[in-house]
PLY file of the C-alpha trace (Angstrom):
ply
format ascii 1.0
element vertex 225
property float x
property float y
property float z
element edge 224
property int vertex1
property int vertex2
end_header
58.24 50.52 -77.75
61.88 49.48 -78.08
61.35 45.98 -76.61
57.96 45.39 -78.26
59.45 43.60 -81.32
60.98 40.98 -79.01
57.49 39.81 -78.15
55.84 40.56 -81.52
53.82 43.43 -80.07
52.76 45.98 -82.72
53.78 49.24 -81.03
55.47 52.26 -82.51
59.12 52.63 -81.50
58.43 55.84 -79.55
55.57 54.31 -77.55
55.65 54.86 -73.80
55.23 52.05 -71.27
51.68 50.76 -71.20
49.82 47.57 -70.22
49.60 45.10 -73.10
48.17 41.63 -73.61
50.57 39.24 -75.28
50.39 35.69 -76.63
46.58 35.58 -76.68
46.31 34.94 -72.98
48.71 31.99 -72.91
50.34 33.26 -69.75
49.49 33.03 -66.07
50.52 36.15 -64.21
53.88 36.60 -62.60
55.05 32.98 -62.90
55.10 33.31 -66.71
56.13 36.97 -66.90
59.01 37.52 -69.36
61.12 39.09 -66.62
60.68 36.06 -64.38
61.31 33.62 -67.21
64.49 35.40 -68.31
65.77 35.79 -64.75
65.40 32.04 -64.25
67.28 31.16 -67.44
70.82 31.04 -68.75
71.98 33.57 -71.32
71.43 31.20 -74.23
68.95 28.62 -72.95
66.14 28.03 -70.51
66.78 26.47 -67.12
64.01 24.12 -66.01
65.97 23.49 -62.82
66.13 27.15 -61.76
62.49 27.63 -62.68
61.46 24.47 -60.86
63.42 25.34 -57.73
61.82 28.79 -57.64
58.34 27.29 -57.87
59.02 24.50 -55.38
60.55 26.79 -52.75
59.02 30.22 -53.15
55.56 29.45 -54.50
54.83 26.03 -53.02
56.83 26.35 -49.79
58.93 23.20 -49.98
62.31 22.83 -48.29
65.03 21.81 -50.75
68.58 21.13 -49.70
71.23 22.54 -52.05
73.41 20.00 -53.87
76.64 19.05 -52.15
78.75 20.12 -55.13
78.43 22.82 -57.76
77.24 21.05 -60.90
77.43 22.64 -64.34
74.62 21.83 -66.79
75.37 19.34 -69.54
76.88 21.04 -72.55
74.68 21.45 -75.60
77.74 20.73 -77.74
78.16 17.26 -76.27
74.44 16.51 -76.67
73.43 18.48 -79.78
70.38 16.35 -80.53
68.80 16.55 -77.07
66.28 19.18 -76.04
66.78 21.12 -72.83
64.20 18.92 -71.16
66.01 15.78 -72.27
69.42 17.06 -71.10
68.05 17.93 -67.66
66.35 14.55 -67.37
69.57 12.81 -68.37
71.72 14.75 -65.92
69.40 14.27 -62.95
68.28 10.67 -63.48
70.45 9.25 -60.67
68.46 8.25 -57.59
70.49 10.58 -55.37
69.42 13.48 -57.61
65.81 12.40 -57.85
65.32 12.99 -54.13
64.72 16.64 -55.06
64.53 16.62 -58.85
61.46 14.39 -58.90
59.70 17.56 -57.70
61.88 20.22 -59.34
62.01 18.94 -62.91
58.29 18.51 -63.69
57.56 22.00 -62.37
60.31 23.54 -64.49
59.41 21.47 -67.55
55.91 22.95 -67.56
57.48 26.34 -68.39
59.47 25.14 -71.41
57.02 26.97 -73.69
58.87 30.17 -72.72
62.39 30.66 -74.04
65.39 32.25 -72.31
63.92 35.72 -72.92
60.45 34.70 -71.84
59.03 34.57 -75.37
56.36 32.01 -76.14
57.62 29.21 -78.38
56.26 25.99 -79.83
59.57 24.39 -80.82
63.22 24.23 -79.75
65.91 24.15 -82.41
68.37 21.34 -81.79
71.06 20.45 -84.31
69.17 22.17 -87.10
65.83 20.55 -86.28
62.78 22.24 -84.80
61.58 19.85 -82.10
58.11 20.38 -80.59
58.17 21.57 -77.00
57.01 19.11 -74.36
55.62 21.17 -71.48
54.05 18.36 -69.47
54.45 18.80 -65.73
53.16 17.48 -62.45
53.30 18.08 -58.71
52.54 15.95 -55.68
50.94 18.22 -53.03
51.67 17.65 -49.36
48.11 16.33 -49.09
45.90 14.93 -51.82
46.59 13.32 -55.16
49.16 14.26 -57.78
48.26 17.10 -60.13
49.13 17.07 -63.83
49.28 20.14 -66.06
50.61 21.23 -69.43
52.24 24.60 -69.96
52.34 27.80 -67.98
48.64 28.55 -68.24
47.55 25.27 -66.67
50.36 25.55 -64.12
49.07 28.98 -63.12
45.52 27.70 -62.67
46.83 24.88 -60.50
48.92 27.21 -58.32
46.02 29.62 -57.85
43.90 26.94 -56.18
46.57 24.76 -54.57
46.66 24.60 -50.77
50.48 24.43 -50.63
50.78 27.66 -52.63
48.08 29.39 -50.59
49.73 28.47 -47.28
53.09 29.67 -48.60
51.61 33.03 -49.58
49.95 33.44 -46.17
53.16 32.57 -44.36
55.26 34.88 -46.56
52.88 37.80 -46.05
52.83 37.20 -42.30
56.62 37.22 -42.15
56.84 40.34 -44.34
54.47 42.23 -42.03
55.42 40.86 -38.62
59.09 39.91 -39.11
58.55 36.96 -36.79
57.91 33.25 -37.36
54.21 32.49 -37.62
54.57 29.32 -35.54
55.45 31.47 -32.53
51.69 32.09 -32.23
50.86 28.39 -32.42
51.21 25.43 -34.75
47.61 25.76 -35.94
47.65 29.48 -36.81
48.81 28.95 -40.40
45.93 26.59 -41.08
43.45 29.00 -39.48
44.70 32.01 -41.45
44.71 30.02 -44.68
41.14 28.82 -44.13
39.97 32.39 -43.51
41.88 33.67 -46.55
40.17 31.10 -48.77
36.72 31.64 -47.22
37.02 35.39 -47.87
37.70 34.86 -51.57
41.47 35.36 -51.28
41.15 38.99 -50.19
44.65 40.19 -49.29
43.24 43.21 -47.48
41.13 40.99 -45.22
44.09 38.67 -44.69
46.15 41.61 -43.44
43.39 42.36 -40.94
43.42 38.73 -39.79
47.20 38.88 -39.35
46.85 42.06 -37.30
44.37 40.29 -35.05
46.81 37.42 -34.53
49.48 39.92 -33.49
47.25 41.20 -30.69
47.50 37.82 -29.00
50.52 36.72 -26.96
52.96 34.29 -28.52
53.05 30.77 -27.14
56.41 31.38 -25.47
55.33 34.63 -23.79
52.06 33.12 -22.56
54.06 30.54 -20.59
56.06 33.20 -18.72
0 1
1 2
2 3
3 4
4 5
5 6
6 7
7 8
8 9
9 10
10 11
11 12
12 13
13 14
14 15
15 16
16 17
17 18
18 19
19 20
20 21
21 22
22 23
23 24
24 25
25 26
26 27
27 28
28 29
29 30
30 31
31 32
32 33
33 34
34 35
35 36
36 37
37 38
38 39
39 40
40 41
41 42
42 43
43 44
44 45
45 46
46 47
47 48
48 49
49 50
50 51
51 52
52 53
53 54
54 55
55 56
56 57
57 58
58 59
59 60
60 61
61 62
62 63
63 64
64 65
65 66
66 67
67 68
68 69
69 70
70 71
71 72
72 73
73 74
74 75
75 76
76 77
77 78
78 79
79 80
80 81
81 82
82 83
83 84
84 85
85 86
86 87
87 88
88 89
89 90
90 91
91 92
92 93
93 94
94 95
95 96
96 97
97 98
98 99
99 100
100 101
101 102
102 103
103 104
104 105
105 106
106 107
107 108
108 109
109 110
110 111
111 112
112 113
113 114
114 115
115 116
116 117
117 118
118 119
119 120
120 121
121 122
122 123
123 124
124 125
125 126
126 127
127 128
128 129
129 130
130 131
131 132
132 133
133 134
134 135
135 136
136 137
137 138
138 139
139 140
140 141
141 142
142 143
143 144
144 145
145 146
146 147
147 148
148 149
149 150
150 151
151 152
152 153
153 154
154 155
155 156
156 157
157 158
158 159
159 160
160 161
161 162
162 163
163 164
164 165
165 166
166 167
167 168
168 169
169 170
170 171
171 172
172 173
173 174
174 175
175 176
176 177
177 178
178 179
179 180
180 181
181 182
182 183
183 184
184 185
185 186
186 187
187 188
188 189
189 190
190 191
191 192
192 193
193 194
194 195
195 196
196 197
197 198
198 199
199 200
200 201
201 202
202 203
203 204
204 205
205 206
206 207
207 208
208 209
209 210
210 211
211 212
212 213
213 214
214 215
215 216
216 217
217 218
218 219
219 220
220 221
221 222
222 223
223 224
């Protein structure tokens, strides 16, 4: 019960840990969990870049090269009237930055409804003014048309049905179980496993069985020996 007031949850101080529903369902699982939101933030502000990089790499499976130099975020003191979204957009507007940030920023911006502690918010205070949050985001999948969403809830719905995210989950689970690259069993195995995962209503248990069946077959390199 000691952290309940942070999230406006009416629990007695001595309450033990228990499942709770917060913010009237305006969250979307682990990607909007307060722990995740706070981990991907600075001490005193959100970080759309860290949040966007996490989504682009770990959830959607994209390869992002790190920047050549360490770059500190623009100071809020030097831009007191700009929101976090506006400061990030300003700092990354150069074409050399947009190579990656055209993907990173919109993903991270969609989570601006959650502050540095992961609390839901409707405004950001800048220079004494409460400015409405703009949580518009978008993503261009590796195949298909661009997707647009607003806020963490819509982002979560998009990720749940997106092929890029599904393939990334399948590949991550395969690597966690097998400790070997999935492509060693063939370039088409990821697509096959993903299709079966989707056709079986995203059953993780059945996906594990499918992975076990793949492991019974020789790898492409060993079959050539």
